[in-house]
Structures are given as C-alpha cells and as structure tokens.
N, CA, C and O atoms as CSV, one atom per row, in Angstrom:
chain,resi,resn,atom,element,x,y,z
A,1,MET,N,N,-72.736,-166.562,191.722
A,1,MET,CA,C,-73.051,-164.748,192.568
A,1,MET,C,C,-72.791,-165.572,193.754
A,1,MET,O,O,-72.729,-166.756,194.084
A,2,PRO,N,N,-72.608,-163.787,194.488
A,2,PRO,CA,C,-72.226,-164.521,195.718
A,2,PRO,C,C,-73.573,-164.339,197.151
A,2,PRO,O,O,-73.814,-163.148,197.349
A,3,LYS,N,N,-74.112,-164.975,197.759
A,3,LYS,CA,C,-75.222,-163.956,198.551
A,3,LYS,C,C,-75.144,-162.933,199.379
A,3,LYS,O,O,-74.107,-162.629,199.967
A,4,LYS,N,N,-76.385,-162.241,199.502
A,4,LYS,CA,C,-75.366,-160.890,200.254
A,4,LYS,C,C,-74.880,-161.202,201.946
A,4,LYS,O,O,-74.354,-160.354,202.666
A,5,THR,N,N,-75.252,-162.852,202.419
A,5,THR,CA,C,-74.619,-162.520,203.710
A,5,THR,C,C,-73.014,-163.290,203.122
A,5,THR,O,O,-72.424,-163.939,203.986
A,6,ASP,N,N,-72.423,-163.222,201.872
A,6,ASP,CA,C,-71.240,-163.019,202.212
A,6,ASP,C,C,-70.277,-162.461,202.127
A,6,ASP,O,O,-69.095,-162.799,202.175
A,7,ARG,N,N,-71.231,-160.750,201.875
A,7,ARG,CA,C,-70.742,-160.072,201.800
A,7,ARG,C,C,-71.086,-158.879,202.750
A,7,ARG,O,O,-71.278,-157.709,202.420
A,8,VAL,N,N,-71.113,-159.262,203.623
A,8,VAL,CA,C,-71.302,-158.622,204.797
A,8,VAL,C,C,-69.854,-158.248,205.359
A,8,VAL,O,O,-68.891,-158.992,205.177
A,9,THR,N,N,-69.763,-156.927,206.120
A,9,THR,CA,C,-68.340,-156.567,206.522
A,9,THR,C,C,-68.974,-155.901,207.766
A,9,THR,O,O,-69.979,-155.208,207.917
A,10,PRO,N,N,-67.886,-156.429,208.715
A,10,PRO,CA,C,-68.291,-155.950,210.265
A,10,PRO,C,C,-67.648,-155.025,210.076
A,10,PRO,O,O,-66.762,-154.849,209.239
A,11,LEU,N,N,-68.429,-153.735,211.571
A,11,LEU,CA,C,-68.376,-152.522,211.923
A,11,LEU,C,C,-66.967,-152.303,211.849
A,11,LEU,O,O,-66.582,-153.417,211.494
A,12,PRO,N,N,-65.730,-151.437,211.977
A,12,PRO,CA,C,-64.860,-150.626,212.231
A,12,PRO,C,C,-64.572,-151.142,214.083
A,12,PRO,O,O,-65.402,-151.784,214.725
A,13,ALA,N,N,-64.065,-150.964,214.290
A,13,ALA,CA,C,-63.668,-150.672,215.856
A,13,ALA,C,C,-64.921,-149.998,217.042
A,13,ALA,O,O,-65.839,-149.525,216.372
A,14,GLY,N,N,-64.987,-149.958,217.411
A,14,GLY,CA,C,-65.676,-148.471,218.036
A,14,GLY,C,C,-66.793,-147.707,217.178
A,14,GLY,O,O,-67.260,-146.593,217.415
A,15,LEU,N,N,-67.104,-148.558,216.146
A,15,LEU,CA,C,-68.309,-147.874,215.145
A,15,LEU,C,C,-69.036,-148.349,215.788
A,15,LEU,O,O,-68.804,-149.554,215.873
A,16,LEU,N,N,-70.637,-147.752,216.851
A,16,LEU,CA,C,-71.667,-148.492,216.610
A,16,LEU,C,C,-73.116,-147.613,216.155
A,16,LEU,O,O,-73.303,-146.488,216.618
A,17,PRO,N,N,-74.048,-148.217,215.259
A,17,PRO,CA,C,-75.296,-147.576,214.976
A,17,PRO,C,C,-76.094,-146.895,215.256
A,17,PRO,O,O,-76.429,-147.410,216.323
A,18,LEU,N,N,-76.777,-145.994,215.119
A,18,LEU,CA,C,-77.651,-145.051,215.531
A,18,LEU,C,C,-79.088,-146.327,215.777
A,18,LEU,O,O,-79.609,-146.972,214.867
A,19,LEU,N,N,-79.481,-146.398,217.383
A,19,LEU,CA,C,-80.923,-147.106,217.162
A,19,LEU,C,C,-82.265,-146.225,217.243
A,19,LEU,O,O,-82.765,-145.438,218.047
A,20,SER,N,N,-82.498,-146.617,216.338
A,20,SER,CA,C,-84.526,-146.372,216.086
A,20,SER,C,C,-85.107,-146.074,217.497
A,20,SER,O,O,-84.415,-146.401,218.462
A,21,GLN,N,N,-86.197,-145.539,217.689
A,21,GLN,CA,C,-86.655,-145.738,218.612
A,21,GLN,C,C,-87.525,-146.793,218.657
A,21,GLN,O,O,-88.152,-146.490,219.672
A,22,ARG,N,N,-87.947,-147.696,218.318
A,22,ARG,CA,C,-88.784,-149.305,218.131
A,22,ARG,C,C,-87.209,-149.383,218.746
A,22,ARG,O,O,-87.301,-148.771,219.810
A,23,GLU,N,N,-85.972,-149.784,218.614
A,23,GLU,CA,C,-85.102,-150.064,219.699
A,23,GLU,C,C,-84.924,-149.683,220.443
A,23,GLU,O,O,-84.116,-150.458,220.955
A,24,ILE,N,N,-85.074,-148.860,221.127
A,24,ILE,CA,C,-84.367,-148.337,222.628
A,24,ILE,C,C,-85.895,-148.808,223.065
A,24,ILE,O,O,-85.948,-149.488,224.090
A,25,GLU,N,N,-86.586,-148.645,222.692
A,25,GLU,CA,C,-87.793,-149.118,222.945
A,25,GLU,C,C,-88.099,-150.883,224.025
A,25,GLU,O,O,-88.687,-151.132,225.078
A,26,THR,N,N,-87.260,-151.783,222.931
A,26,THR,CA,C,-86.830,-153.006,222.899
A,26,THR,C,C,-85.820,-153.809,223.515
A,26,THR,O,O,-85.697,-155.033,223.568
A,27,TYR,N,N,-84.759,-152.392,224.210
A,27,TYR,CA,C,-84.179,-152.043,224.820
A,27,TYR,C,C,-84.172,-152.164,226.264
A,27,TYR,O,O,-83.650,-152.935,227.069
A,28,TYR,N,N,-84.974,-151.079,226.328
A,28,TYR,CA,C,-85.646,-151.036,227.773
A,28,TYR,C,C,-86.490,-151.882,228.195
A,28,TYR,O,O,-86.801,-152.174,229.350
A,29,GLY,N,N,-86.936,-152.356,226.987
A,29,GLY,CA,C,-89.113,-152.977,227.922
A,29,GLY,C,C,-89.508,-152.214,227.907
A,29,GLY,O,O,-90.417,-152.256,228.736
A,30,VAL,N,N,-89.459,-151.014,227.288
A,30,VAL,CA,C,-90.569,-149.784,227.655
A,30,VAL,C,C,-91.609,-149.383,226.466
A,30,VAL,O,O,-91.455,-149.686,225.283
A,31,SER,N,N,-92.805,-148.571,227.062
A,31,SER,CA,C,-93.888,-148.163,226.129
A,31,SER,C,C,-93.325,-146.984,225.530
A,31,SER,O,O,-92.487,-146.282,226.097
A,32,ASP,N,N,-94.040,-146.653,223.757
A,32,ASP,CA,C,-92.992,-145.471,223.119
A,32,ASP,C,C,-93.263,-144.267,223.766
A,32,ASP,O,O,-92.742,-143.196,223.456
A,33,TRP,N,N,-94.552,-144.528,225.191
A,33,TRP,CA,C,-95.083,-143.594,225.600
A,33,TRP,C,C,-94.237,-143.284,226.385
A,33,TRP,O,O,-94.006,-142.084,226.530
A,34,GLN,N,N,-93.513,-144.243,227.131
A,34,GLN,CA,C,-92.468,-143.877,228.144
A,34,GLN,C,C,-91.153,-143.345,227.361
A,34,GLN,O,O,-90.696,-142.491,228.121
A,35,ILE,N,N,-90.437,-143.412,226.386
A,35,ILE,CA,C,-90.044,-143.372,225.765
A,35,ILE,C,C,-90.292,-141.072,225.011
A,35,ILE,O,O,-89.315,-140.335,224.873
A,36,LEU,N,N,-91.566,-140.682,224.762
A,36,LEU,CA,C,-91.294,-139.497,224.265
A,36,LEU,C,C,-91.451,-138.775,225.279
A,36,LEU,O,O,-91.533,-137.562,225.082
A,37,ARG,N,N,-91.577,-139.514,227.260
A,37,ARG,CA,C,-91.855,-138.977,228.223
A,37,ARG,C,C,-89.605,-138.866,228.499
A,37,ARG,O,O,-89.036,-137.782,228.364
A,38,TRP,N,N,-89.277,-139.409,228.648
A,38,TRP,CA,C,-87.711,-139.323,228.374
A,38,TRP,C,C,-87.353,-138.488,227.500
A,38,TRP,O,O,-86.472,-137.786,227.995
A,39,ILE,N,N,-87.595,-138.164,226.352
A,39,ILE,CA,C,-87.621,-137.239,225.472
A,39,ILE,C,C,-87.548,-136.201,225.505
A,39,ILE,O,O,-86.637,-135.600,224.935
A,40,GLU,N,N,-89.066,-135.251,226.609
A,40,GLU,CA,C,-89.515,-134.414,226.800
A,40,GLU,C,C,-87.844,-133.760,228.411
A,40,GLU,O,O,-87.051,-132.842,228.616
A,41,ALA,N,N,-88.216,-134.833,228.907
A,41,ALA,CA,C,-87.150,-134.613,230.332
A,41,ALA,C,C,-85.798,-134.794,230.008
A,41,ALA,O,O,-85.099,-134.956,231.009
A,42,GLY,N,N,-85.012,-134.829,228.602
A,42,GLY,CA,C,-83.594,-134.440,227.677
A,42,GLY,C,C,-83.204,-135.382,227.538
A,42,GLY,O,O,-81.987,-135.198,227.528
A,43,MET,N,N,-83.514,-137.061,227.319
A,43,MET,CA,C,-83.086,-137.791,227.433
A,43,MET,C,C,-82.662,-137.529,225.413
A,43,MET,O,O,-83.402,-137.435,224.433
A,44,PRO,N,N,-80.937,-137.490,225.599
A,44,PRO,CA,C,-80.517,-137.584,223.891
A,44,PRO,C,C,-80.946,-137.955,222.714
A,44,PRO,O,O,-81.401,-139.085,222.532
A,45,GLN,N,N,-80.861,-137.111,221.825
A,45,GLN,CA,C,-81.707,-138.043,220.207
A,45,GLN,C,C,-80.560,-137.491,219.515
A,45,GLN,O,O,-80.065,-136.423,219.875
A,46,GLU,N,N,-80.132,-138.137,218.582
A,46,GLU,CA,C,-79.501,-137.683,217.331
A,46,GLU,C,C,-79.631,-136.725,216.189
A,46,GLU,O,O,-80.499,-135.859,216.299
A,47,PRO,N,N,-79.019,-136.751,215.292
A,47,PRO,CA,C,-79.701,-135.553,213.986
A,47,PRO,C,C,-79.146,-136.973,213.396
A,47,PRO,O,O,-78.259,-137.823,213.460
A,48,TYR,N,N,-81.045,-136.332,212.424
A,48,TYR,CA,C,-80.956,-137.834,211.524
A,48,TYR,C,C,-82.286,-136.705,210.374
A,48,TYR,O,O,-83.158,-135.926,210.758
A,49,VAL,N,N,-82.049,-136.941,209.547
A,49,VAL,CA,C,-82.145,-136.481,208.450
A,49,VAL,C,C,-83.134,-137.329,207.786
A,49,VAL,O,O,-83.495,-136.675,206.808
A,50,GLY,N,N,-83.875,-138.646,207.807
A,50,GLY,CA,C,-85.076,-139.783,207.475
A,50,GLY,C,C,-86.280,-139.223,208.077
A,50,GLY,O,O,-86.509,-138.014,208.036
A,51,ARG,N,N,-86.872,-139.867,208.504
A,51,ARG,CA,C,-88.272,-140.357,209.229
A,51,ARG,C,C,-87.450,-140.624,210.367
A,51,ARG,O,O,-86.286,-141.026,210.382
A,52,GLY,N,N,-88.528,-140.229,211.717
A,52,GLY,CA,C,-88.179,-141.100,213.832
A,52,GLY,C,C,-87.278,-140.380,213.875
A,52,GLY,O,O,-86.883,-139.526,213.080
A,53,ARG,N,N,-86.724,-140.885,215.336
A,53,ARG,CA,C,-85.501,-140.558,215.128
A,53,ARG,C,C,-84.493,-141.336,215.758
A,53,ARG,O,O,-84.973,-142.468,215.788
A,54,ARG,N,N,-83.094,-141.374,216.403
A,54,ARG,CA,C,-82.573,-141.841,216.220
A,54,ARG,C,C,-81.660,-141.380,217.689
A,54,ARG,O,O,-81.823,-140.279,218.214
A,55,PHE,N,N,-80.715,-142.397,218.212
A,55,PHE,CA,C,-80.468,-142.551,219.430
A,55,PHE,C,C,-78.667,-143.426,219.825
A,55,PHE,O,O,-78.318,-144.605,219.876
A,56,ASP,N,N,-78.223,-142.626,219.949
A,56,ASP,CA,C,-77.040,-143.315,220.433
A,56,ASP,C,C,-77.039,-143.994,221.595
A,56,ASP,O,O,-77.287,-143.356,222.619
A,57,LEU,N,N,-76.773,-145.365,221.676
A,57,LEU,CA,C,-76.799,-146.211,222.967
A,57,LEU,C,C,-76.118,-145.521,224.146
A,57,LEU,O,O,-76.615,-145.175,225.218
A,58,GLN,N,N,-75.187,-145.431,223.815
A,58,GLN,CA,C,-73.937,-144.742,224.857
A,58,GLN,C,C,-74.334,-143.615,225.848
A,58,GLN,O,O,-74.294,-143.619,227.079
A,59,LYS,N,N,-74.781,-142.517,224.863
A,59,LYS,CA,C,-75.679,-141.507,225.688
A,59,LYS,C,C,-76.798,-141.275,226.504
A,59,LYS,O,O,-77.165,-140.450,227.340
A,60,VAL,N,N,-77.334,-142.611,225.798
A,60,VAL,CA,C,-78.860,-142.453,226.935
A,60,VAL,C,C,-78.407,-143.183,227.719
A,60,VAL,O,O,-79.006,-143.120,228.793
A,61,LYS,N,N,-76.987,-144.405,227.680
A,61,LYS,CA,C,-76.941,-144.933,229.282
A,61,LYS,C,C,-76.745,-143.900,229.782
A,61,LYS,O,O,-77.743,-143.537,230.404
A,62,ASN,N,N,-75.599,-142.923,229.852
A,62,ASN,CA,C,-74.682,-141.767,230.229
A,62,ASN,C,C,-76.268,-141.092,230.951
A,62,ASN,O,O,-76.260,-140.722,232.125
A,63,TRP,N,N,-77.144,-141.028,230.375
A,63,TRP,CA,C,-78.083,-139.559,230.399
A,63,TRP,C,C,-78.964,-140.697,231.329
A,63,TRP,O,O,-79.595,-139.930,232.057
A,64,HIS,N,N,-79.376,-142.092,231.730
A,64,HIS,CA,C,-80.248,-143.016,232.606
A,64,HIS,C,C,-79.275,-142.554,233.333
A,64,HIS,O,O,-79.391,-141.344,233.531
A,65,ALA,N,N,-78.060,-143.191,233.968
A,65,ALA,CA,C,-77.008,-142.901,234.817
A,65,ALA,C,C,-77.829,-141.672,235.548
A,65,ALA,O,O,-78.821,-141.628,236.276
A,66,GLU,N,N,-76.897,-140.665,234.975
A,66,GLU,CA,C,-77.200,-139.044,235.573
A,66,GLU,C,C,-78.756,-139.221,235.922
A,66,GLU,O,O,-78.994,-140.423,236.044
A,67,GLN,N,N,-79.258,-138.872,236.011
A,67,GLN,CA,C,-80.483,-139.527,235.970
A,67,GLN,C,C,-81.196,-139.858,236.811
A,67,GLN,O,O,-82.199,-139.245,237.175
A,68,ALA,N,N,-80.655,-141.189,237.377
A,68,ALA,CA,C,-80.629,-141.588,238.583
A,68,ALA,C,C,-79.550,-140.784,239.671
A,68,ALA,O,O,-80.188,-140.157,240.517
A,69,GLU,N,N,-78.687,-140.718,239.763
A,69,GLU,CA,C,-78.015,-140.663,240.164
A,69,GLU,C,C,-78.457,-138.480,240.664
A,69,GLU,O,O,-77.544,-137.659,240.754
A,70,LEU,N,N,-79.208,-138.296,240.772
A,70,LEU,CA,C,-80.047,-137.309,240.247
A,70,LEU,C,C,-80.868,-137.045,241.654
A,70,LEU,O,O,-80.901,-136.271,242.610
A,71,ALA,N,N,-81.565,-138.321,241.076
A,71,ALA,CA,C,-82.524,-139.080,241.549
A,71,ALA,C,C,-82.421,-139.395,243.181
A,71,ALA,O,O,-83.278,-139.075,244.006
A,72,THR,N,N,-81.040,-140.169,243.487
A,72,THR,CA,C,-80.980,-140.596,244.807
A,72,THR,C,C,-80.549,-139.436,245.446
A,72,THR,O,O,-80.986,-139.398,246.596
A,73,ALA,N,N,-79.705,-138.251,245.081
A,73,ALA,CA,C,-78.965,-137.105,245.318
A,73,ALA,C,C,-80.139,-136.398,246.673
A,73,ALA,O,O,-79.879,-135.325,247.216
C-alpha cells in the first residue's frame, strides 16, 4: 500500500495556498494583536467558509508596500 507521502502532488505553477492567521503571524514575526490592528487598518482578507481568517500572501505583501509608501510620503 502506498504511503501518503508517495501520493503528494505538487501545486500547479502559479497556485499558492491561502495562509491562516497563525501562518501570517509567523511569516511576519508578530503577535495576533498586531494582525488584528492590520486588519482594522485594511489588510486584505480572503473569503473563507471555515473558521478563522485566510490571507493571500501576495496581496498582504502588496498592502504592506502601499502602507510603507504612504508612510514615507
């Protein structure tokens, strides 16, 4: 019987999974409190049927870049 690791399929090119709030916290090295402040400030979230929040990392990076531009202007 094949193992689960033998059945892993790579994601198609250009397809990235949505990240959970905990994964975004880890990526940026911040607390859940900081993530909630960013959400209140307009950080994009993706529609998600399950519990919790989901984020598209590229959209979040773009939002942070926009915020940095506004801060320097």
